[in-house]
C-alpha positions in Angstrom: -5.3 -17.5 -8.7 -1.5 -17.4 -7.9 -1.9 -13.6 -7.0 -3.6 -14.8 -3.5 -0.4 -15.9 -2.9 1.7 -13.2 -3.7 3.3 -15.4 -6.9 3.9 -13.9 -10.3 1.3 -14.9 -12.5 2.1 -15.3 -16.5 2.1 -12.1 -18.3 -0.8 -13.7 -20.9 -3.1 -13.5 -17.9 -2.4 -10.2 -17.8 -3.3 -9.2 -21.4 -6.4 -11.1 -20.2 -7.4 -9.0 -17.9 -6.6 -5.9 -19.2 -8.7 -7.0 -22.3 -11.5 -7.8 -19.9 -11.0 -4.5 -18.3 -11.1 -2.4 -21.3 -14.3 -4.2 -21.9 -15.6 -3.3 -18.7 -14.9 0.4 -19.0 -16.4 0.3 -23.0 -19.9 -1.1 -21.8 -19.5 1.1 -18.4 -19.9 3.9 -20.5 -23.2 2.8 -21.9 -25.3 1.1 -18.6 -22.8 1.7 -15.4 -23.7 -2.1 -14.5 -24.0 -3.7 -18.0 -23.4 -7.6 -17.7 -19.4 -8.5 -18.0 -16.8 -10.9 -17.3 -14.4 -10.6 -15.5 -11.7 -13.2 -12.8 -12.1 -12.3 -9.2 -13.8 -14.3 -6.1 -17.1 -13.7 -5.4 -19.0 -14.9 -2.5 -20.8 -17.9 -2.2 -22.7 -18.6 0.8 -20.9 -16.2 3.2 -17.6 -17.9 1.6 -15.0 -16.3 -0.6 -14.3 -18.6 -3.3 -12.5 -18.3 -6.6 -14.2 -18.9 -10.1 -12.5 -17.9 -13.3 -15.7 -16.4 -14.5 -18.4 -14.3 -12.6 -21.3 -12.6 -13.8 -23.5 -9.4 -12.9 -26.7 -9.6 -13.1 -29.0 -6.6 -13.5 -32.3 -6.1 -11.4 -33.4 -3.4 -13.3 -33.4 -2.4 -16.6 -33.0 1.2 -17.1 -32.9 3.4 -20.1 -29.5 4.3 -21.5 -28.6 7.9 -22.5 -26.3 9.0 -25.2 -24.6 10.8 -22.7 -23.0 7.4 -21.1 -24.3 8.0 -17.5 -27.3 7.1 -15.9 -30.0 10.1 -15.4 -30.5 10.7 -11.4 -30.8 6.8 -10.9 -29.8 4.7 -8.5 -30.2 0.4 -9.1 -28.9 -2.7 -7.9 -26.8 -5.7 -8.7 -26.6 -8.8 -7.2 -23.6 -11.5 -7.9 -24.0 -15.5 -8.3 -21.3 -17.9 -8.5 -20.4 -21.1 -7.9 -18.0 -22.0 -5.5 -15.0 -24.1 -6.1 -12.5 -23.5 -3.5 -11.4 -21.3 -0.2 -7.9 -19.2 -0.7 -5.0 -20.0 1.2 -3.9 -17.1 3.3 -0.1 -15.3 4.4 0.8 -13.3 7.0 0.7 -9.5 5.7 2.4 -6.5 8.0 0.0 -4.0 6.5 1.5 -0.8 8.4 4.0 -1.3 5.0 1.0 -0.2 2.6 0.8 3.0 4.4 1.6 6.2 1.8 1.5 8.9 4.4 -2.1 9.6 4.3 -2.9 7.0 1.6 -2.7 3.2 1.1 -0.6 2.1 -1.7 0.0 -1.6 -3.0 1.1 -3.5 -5.8 -2.7 -4.7 -7.2 -1.6 -6.5 -10.2 1.2 -9.5 -10.7 3.1 -10.0 -13.4 6.5 -6.9 -12.7 9.6 -8.6 -11.7 9.8 -8.5 -7.9 6.7 -6.8 -7.3 4.7 -9.6 -5.2 1.1 -8.7 -4.8 0.0 -7.5 -1.6 -3.6 -5.8 -2.3 -4.8 -8.6 -2.6 -8.6 -9.2 -1.6 -8.5 -10.6 1.3 -6.4 -7.7 2.3 -8.5 -5.0 1.0 -11.6 -6.3 2.6 -9.7 -5.9 5.6 -8.9 -2.6 5.2 -12.7 -1.7 4.3 -13.9 -3.7 7.4 -11.2 -1.7 9.1 -12.4 2.0 7.7 -16.3 0.9 8.2 -15.4 0.4 12.1 -12.7 3.7 12.3 -16.2 5.3 10.8 -18.8 3.9 13.1 -16.6 5.4 16.3 -15.9 8.2 14.0 -19.7 9.0 13.8 -21.0 7.2 17.2 -23.4 6.0 15.3 -26.1 4.1 17.5 -27.7 0.9 16.3 -30.7 2.9 14.8 -28.5 4.6 12.1 -27.1 2.9 9.3 -24.1 4.9 7.9 -23.5 5.1 4.1 -19.9 4.5 2.5 -19.5 5.3 -1.5 -17.1 4.0 -3.4 -15.5 5.4 -6.4 -12.2 4.1 -8.5 -10.0 5.1 -11.5 -9.0 4.0 -14.9 -6.1 1.4 -13.3 -7.2 -2.8 -14.7 -7.3 -3.5 -11.1 -10.0 -1.5 -10.2 -12.8 -3.9 -10.1 -12.0 -6.8 -8.6 -11.0 -3.6 -5.4 -14.1 -2.5 -5.7 -15.8 -5.6 -5.3 -13.6 -6.3 -2.3 -14.4 -2.9 -0.7 -18.0 -3.3 -1.1 -18.3 -6.4 0.5 -16.0 -5.6 3.5 -17.7 -2.2 4.2 -21.0 -4.7 4.0 -20.1 -7.0 6.2 -19.9 -4.2 9.2 -23.4 -3.2 8.2 -22.8 -0.3 6.2 -24.8 0.5 3.2 -22.7 0.6 0.0 -22.9 3.3 -2.8 -20.6 2.4 -5.8 -20.0 5.6 -8.5 -17.9 3.8 -10.7 -15.4 5.6 -12.1 -14.9 8.4 -10.8 -12.6 11.3 -9.0 -11.1 12.2 -6.3 -12.1 15.0 -5.7 -15.7 14.1 -6.6 -15.3 11.5 -3.8 -14.4 14.0 -1.0 -18.0 16.1 -2.4 -20.1 13.0 -2.4 -19.4 13.2 1.8 -20.9 17.3 1.5 -24.0 17.0 -1.3 -27.5 16.7 -0.1 -29.4 15.1 -2.8 -31.2 11.9 -1.5 -31.7 11.4 -5.3 -28.0 10.5 -5.7 -28.0 9.0 -2.3 -25.7 11.8 -0.7 -24.2 12.8 1.4 -21.9 9.9 2.4 -20.6 9.1 5.1 -17.7 8.7 4.2 -15.9 7.6 0.9 -13.2 5.7 -0.3 -11.3 6.6 -3.5 -9.3 3.6 -5.5 -6.7 4.9 -6.9 -3.0 5.3 -7.0 -2.8 8.6 -8.9 0.1 8.3 -11.5 2.0 4.9 -10.1 2.5 2.3 -12.6 -0.4 0.1 -13.7 0.3 -2.6 -11.7 -0.1 -0.3 -8.7 -3.0 0.8 -6.9 -4.8 2.0 -3.5 -7.3 3.7 -1.7 -8.0 7.1 -0.7 -10.5 7.7 2.5 -12.7 11.2 3.1 -15.3 11.9 5.8 -16.6 15.8 5.4 -14.2 16.9 7.4 -11.7 16.2 4.7 -8.8 13.7 3.8 -7.9 11.5 6.8 -4.3 12.1 7.8 -1.3 9.6 8.8 -2.5 8.7 12.1 -6.2 7.8 10.9 -4.5 5.4 8.3 -2.3 4.2 10.8 -5.4 3.4 12.8 -7.1 1.4 10.2 -4.3 -0.3 8.8 -4.1 -1.5 12.4 -7.5 -2.7 12.6 -7.0 -4.2 9.2 -4.6 -6.1 10.6 -6.5 -7.6 13.8 -9.3 -8.6 11.4 -7.1 -9.9 9.0 -5.5 -12.0 11.8 -9.3 -13.6 11.9 -9.3 -14.7 8.2 -5.9 -16.7 9.1 -7.1 -18.2 12.6 -10.8 -18.4 11.8 -11.1 -18.8 8.0 -12.0 -16.0 5.7 -15.4 -15.3 5.5 -17.9 -12.5 5.7 -21.4 -11.8 6.9 -24.2 -10.1 5.4 -22.2 -9.8 2.0 -23.8 -7.2 -0.4 -26.2 -9.2 -3.0 -27.0 -5.9 -3.7 -25.5 -2.6 -4.1 -26.8 0.3 -5.0 -25.6 2.3 -7.5 -25.8 6.0 -8.9 -23.7 8.3 -10.8 -22.3 10.9 -8.9 -20.5 12.5 -11.3 -23.3 14.4 -13.1 -23.8 16.5 -9.9 -20.0 17.0 -9.3 -19.8 18.3 -13.3 -23.1 20.1 -13.2 -21.2 21.9 -10.1 -18.0 22.8 -12.1 -20.2 24.2 -14.6 -22.1 26.4 -12.4 -19.2 27.9 -11.3 -18.1 29.0 -14.5 -21.1 30.8 -15.2 -21.5 32.8 -12.2 -18.1 34.2 -12.5 -19.1 35.1 -15.9 -22.1 36.7 -14.8 -24.4 33.9 -15.1 -23.7 33.9 -18.9 -24.9 30.3 -20.4 -21.9 29.7 -22.7 -19.0 32.0 -20.9 -16.8 29.9 -23.3 -18.0 30.2 -26.5 -15.6 30.9 -28.9 -12.4 29.5 -27.0 -11.0 26.0 -28.4 -9.9 24.5 -25.2 -7.6 20.9 -25.3 -8.1 18.3 -22.4 -5.4 15.8 -22.0 -6.9 12.9 -20.0 -3.7 10.6 -19.9 -6.1 7.7 -19.9 -7.2 8.3 -16.5 -10.5 9.7 -15.1 -10.3 13.0 -15.9 -12.1 12.3 -20.0 -15.5 13.6 -18.1 -14.0 17.3 -18.5 -14.1 17.7 -22.1 -17.6 16.8 -22.6 -19.3 17.2 -19.2 -17.6 20.6 -18.3 -16.5 22.6 -21.3 -19.0 21.8 -23.8 -21.8 22.7 -21.5 -19.8 26.2 -21.3 -19.4 26.7 -25.2 -15.9 25.9 -25.9 -15.1 23.8 -28.7 -13.0 21.0 -28.0 -11.3 19.2 -30.7 -8.0 17.9 -30.7 -8.0 16.9 -26.7 -6.6 13.3 -26.3 -6.3 10.2 -24.7 -9.4 11.1 -22.8 -11.4 7.0 -22.8 -10.0 5.4 -19.8 -7.5 2.7 -19.9 -5.6 1.1 -17.3 -2.4 0.7 -18.9 -1.8 4.1 -19.9 -1.0 3.6 -23.2 0.1 6.8 -24.5 2.1 8.7 -21.3 2.2 9.0 -17.6 -1.0 10.9 -16.7 1.2 13.5 -14.5 1.7 17.3 -14.9 5.3 17.0 -13.3 6.0 14.5 -16.5 8.3 15.8 -19.6 6.6 13.9 -22.3 3.4 14.2 -21.1 3.6 18.2 -20.7 5.2 17.8 -24.2 1.9 15.9 -25.3 -0.4 18.2 -24.3 2.4 21.3 -25.5 2.2 19.7 -29.2 -1.7 19.2 -29.1 -2.4 23.0 -28.3 0.0 24.1 -31.0 -0.8 21.9 -33.6 -4.8 22.8 -32.8 -3.6 26.6 -32.7 -6.0 25.9 -29.5 -6.0 29.1 -27.1 -5.7 26.6 -23.6 -4.4 23.3 -23.0 -5.2 21.1 -19.8 -4.1 18.2 -18.3 -4.8 15.9 -15.7 -3.0 13.4 -13.1 -5.0 9.7 -13.2 -7.6 10.7 -10.3 -7.9 14.2 -11.5 -6.8 15.9 -8.2 -3.8 17.4 -9.8 -3.5 19.5 -12.7 -1.6 21.8 -15.3 -2.1 24.3 -18.2 -0.3 25.2 -21.7 -1.2 28.7 -22.8 -1.8 29.2 -26.7 1.9 29.8 -27.2 2.9 26.5 -25.7 4.2 28.1 -22.4 3.6 25.3 -19.7 1.7 26.5 -16.5 2.8 24.3 -14.0 5.3 23.4 -11.1 6.2 27.3 -9.9 4.3 29.1 -12.8 1.3 27.1 -11.8 1.2 28.4 -8.1 2.3 32.0 -9.1 -0.9 32.0 -11.5 -3.3 30.8 -8.8 -1.1 33.2 -6.1 -2.4 36.0 -8.6 -5.9 34.9 -8.8 -6.5 34.5 -5.1 -4.7 37.3 -4.0 -6.6 39.5 -6.1 -9.8 38.1 -4.4 -8.3 38.2 -0.5 -5.5 40.9 -0.6 -2.7 39.9 1.6 -3.4 36.2 2.1 -0.8 34.1 2.7 0.2 31.1 0.1 1.3 28.1 1.5 3.6 25.7 -0.8 6.0 23.0 0.2 9.7 22.7 0.8 11.1 22.9 -3.3 9.3 26.2 -4.5 12.2 28.7 -5.9 13.2 31.6 -4.0 11.9 33.4 -7.4 8.5 32.8 -6.5 8.5 33.9 -2.7 10.0 37.2 -4.7 7.0 37.0 -6.7 4.3 36.8 -4.3 5.3 38.8 -1.6 7.3 42.0 -3.9 5.1 41.8 -6.5 1.4 40.5 -5.5 1.3 42.1 -2.3 1.1 38.3 -0.1 2.9 36.3 2.0 4.6 32.9 0.8 4.7 30.2 3.6 7.4 27.2 2.7 6.5 24.3 4.1 7.3 20.8 4.2 6.9 18.3 1.0 3.5 16.4 0.8 -0.1 17.5 0.0 -1.9 17.0 3.1 0.8 18.7 5.1 0.4 21.7 3.1 -3.0 21.9 3.5 -3.1 20.7 7.1 -0.7 23.9 7.5 -3.1 26.5 6.0 -5.1 25.0 7.7 -3.4 25.8 10.8 -2.3 29.4 10.2 -6.4 30.2 9.9 -7.0 28.7 12.8 -4.6 30.9 14.8 -5.2 34.3 13.2 -3.2 34.4 9.8 -5.4 34.5 6.8 -4.3 31.6 4.3 -6.7 30.8 0.9 -4.5 29.0 -1.0 -2.2 26.0 -0.1 -0.6 24.2 -3.2 2.6 21.8 -3.9 5.0 21.6 -6.9 3.3 18.2 -8.0 -0.3 20.3 -9.3 -1.9 19.4 -5.8 -3.8 22.7 -5.4 -6.7 23.7 -2.6 -8.3 26.5 -1.9 -10.1 27.5 1.4 -13.7 27.8 -0.7 -13.7 24.6 -1.9 -13.3 23.3 1.6 -9.6 22.3 1.3 -9.6 20.2 -1.2 -6.9 19.3 -3.7 -8.7 19.2 -6.8 -7.6 19.8 -10.0 -10.1 20.1 -12.1 -11.2 23.1 -9.4 -8.4 24.3 -9.6 -8.6 24.4 -13.4 -12.0 26.3 -13.1 -10.5 29.4 -11.5 -8.2 29.6 -15.0 -11.6 29.3 -16.9 -13.2 32.0 -14.9 -10.1 34.3 -15.1 -11.1 33.7 -19.4 -15.0 33.9 -18.9 -14.5 37.3 -17.2 -12.1 38.8 -19.3 -14.2 38.2 -22.3 -17.0 38.9 -20.2 -15.7 42.6 -20.4 -14.5 42.3 -23.7 -10.9 41.3 -23.5 -10.5 39.3 -26.6 -7.2 37.8 -26.2 -7.8 34.1 -25.3 -5.3 32.5 -22.7 -3.4 35.9 -22.4 -4.9 37.4 -19.7 -3.7 34.2 -17.9 -0.4 34.2 -19.1 0.2 38.5 -18.3 -0.7 37.2 -14.5 2.5 35.4 -13.8 4.6 38.2 -16.1 7.4 39.3 -14.2 7.8 35.6 -12.4 11.6 35.6 -11.9 12.7 31.8 -13.2 15.9 29.8 -12.7 18.3 28.5 -15.5 19.1 25.8 -14.2 16.7 23.6 -12.1 17.5 20.0 -10.6 16.6 16.9 -8.8 19.0 14.5 -7.3 18.5 11.5 -5.5 20.8 10.6 -3.2 20.0 6.7 -1.9 20.9 5.3 1.6 22.2 1.6 1.1 20.5 0.7 4.1 22.9 -3.1 4.1 25.9 -1.4 4.3 28.1 -1.6 7.0 28.2 1.8 8.0 24.4 1.9 8.9 25.5 0.6 11.9 22.0 -0.7 12.9 20.2 2.7 12.6 17.0 3.3 10.5 17.5 5.2 7.3 15.5 7.7 8.4 18.4 7.6 11.6 20.6 7.7 9.3 19.6 10.2 6.7 18.9 13.0 10.1 22.7 12.2 10.6 23.4 13.6 7.3 21.3 16.8 7.6 22.8 17.2 11.1 26.2 16.8 9.5 25.8 19.6 6.7 23.9 21.6 8.7 27.0 21.9 10.8 29.4 22.5 7.8 26.7 25.4 6.8 27.7 27.3 9.5 31.7 27.7 9.0 31.0 28.6 5.2 31.4 32.3 4.3 30.0 31.7 1.0 26.8 30.0 2.2 23.7 31.1 4.1 20.9 29.1 6.3 17.5 29.9 5.5 16.6 31.8 8.4 13.0 29.9 8.1 12.9 26.3 7.0 10.5 23.5 7.7 12.3 20.7 6.0 16.1 19.4 5.4 18.6 21.5 5.2 17.9 24.6 2.7 20.5 27.1 1.9 21.7 30.4 -0.7 24.8 30.8 -2.5 26.4 31.6 -5.5 23.2 33.3 -6.6 20.7 30.2 -6.1 19.9 27.5 -3.1 19.9 23.9 -2.4 17.8 21.9 -0.3 18.6 18.4 0.9 15.8 16.5 2.4 14.7 13.3 3.5 11.9 11.8 1.8 8.9 11.4 3.6 8.6 7.6 2.5 11.5 6.1 1.3 15.6 5.9 2.2 16.5 8.9 -0.3 17.7 12.1 0.4 16.5 14.1 -2.6 18.9 17.3 -3.6 17.0 20.5 -5.6 19.4 22.9 -6.7 18.1 26.3 -8.4 20.8 28.5 -10.0 21.6 31.5 -12.2 23.7 29.1 -14.1 25.3 25.6 -14.7 28.3 26.6 -13.6 27.0 28.7 -10.4 24.5 25.0 -9.7 28.3 23.2 -9.9 28.8 25.2 -7.1 26.1 24.5 -4.9 26.6 20.7 -5.8 30.7 20.7 -4.6 29.8 22.2 -1.4 26.8 19.4 -0.6 29.7 16.8 -2.1 32.1 18.0 0.4 30.1 17.6 3.2 28.4 14.1 3.0 31.1 12.6 1.3 32.4 11.0 5.1 28.5 9.3 4.9 29.8 5.7 2.8 26.0 4.0 3.1 25.3 7.3 1.1 25.0 7.1 -2.5 26.5 10.0 -4.4 26.8 9.0 -7.9 24.0 11.0 -9.1 25.4 14.4 -7.3 28.9 13.4 -8.8 28.2 12.9 -12.2 26.0 16.4 -11.8 29.4 18.5 -10.6 31.5 16.1 -13.1 32.8 18.9 -15.6 31.9 18.8 -19.2 
């Protein structure tokens, strides 16, 4: 298979693989280990071998349930195949796969100039490295066999990567438990749940996902019971993986203890049951506290389709009109992303056309979410932060709300002046925001909510996990408690909570790219060049009486003026300086843009075309 060398294969292969993946997912809904055909490199005699077809043999026949899940079951699968050829391996720069606190790469060929980087030996090396890292972290002795749970979203590369991850974990002597289609929050929860019937708790968990990125991408998120791994942990794992892969190159690609048997359980029944219990508890233990509410779910063909049938319906809600619930890794309807305009338009139209009380939308792996009220009013970005702040500050008066750097001044005023809380604006990156909230608590400043404008929201009460489903449960709790108290105006209870939030007339984000091949770079890294741009902008602001630098700021240069503000910062991972501008009018936004344009014009490697276009007279 050409993907092993990172070469692009014919699109006809992609179509065939996609079809196989969709067929498997359909069968998965009926039986989590049904026989299926796939193109993957199975093991034979401890060596990796490419075959065109491999089959999974079910060792135990289990009853099927109409719900599509195996009830409290554990069962085993074995892979059988014949060897054909050992693939050749190329050198890999593992550190380039790091994306903050995640690992991401290209898993499927077919997109021009995007060669496959997550080939299966690379994936296996990463999984083996995580196993080694986990053994060190847990300080496990020889008598203690650690357990790792593995889940994935709906991407078409999920099955191949799940098998490679399983082999890598098993090669280190750890127990492998596959969950199949799952959500990222569920994977973390599997390290906390204590239920041996579901082989819990897991010592570590791996979610195979690349969030809302295109179909050809995939990646990994890692968890222990202490939470998601940080940047330094990911770097450590990738450095370990590079050494393991180097052994593959020098000694040949073989793995000991290939997982002839892999345990599989349906952990999602545990996770969804806990969500249902949380809403019932908030309503005073009413069995169906959402009875009479019409709530629509848009899963964007990601992993969040469970929320309709497994959470809302048991609570009594009507869910007709819910859309794109079936997992489809090509995402044919819209990007599963609460920040995407097309996605928000789709859920808004569904709410209005079905005259629903509320609409809920998730990203691919369900760690982000947003909502739409009965009038089509979007509850995302600053509005979602305001709504969650209102809910949390009712429960914890005066607490600190931690957000990322691009939240509006109007939100600060809403949190501090109307709600009586404190707004702590920090850096971009959901892990940065969560870690900052944890840090504040550690030094005596109470914080119960950490939330990004992207829809990542984490609560102290939920182990600081950015869980999109749990965030929506907090909204459902308000609906349920309002209904229990006799209020019957549907989602207006939520809309009322954000009344008074000042929103800018103009809000834009412009991306100023750094041309790394331009002579003006003069041998510097894009990060060094970007920092020079920011320092020059900061110096120019100091002598401008029309502008005022933010007194407290943790990222980039944030400045107020002309009734609005701008923030120029350096991207976390890319050679880009994103510029956010919010203002009461387009004219005022242009004035702010012109100030930035004037300050950065001497930096010739900076592509300011997006900014230049914005400030041009219409």
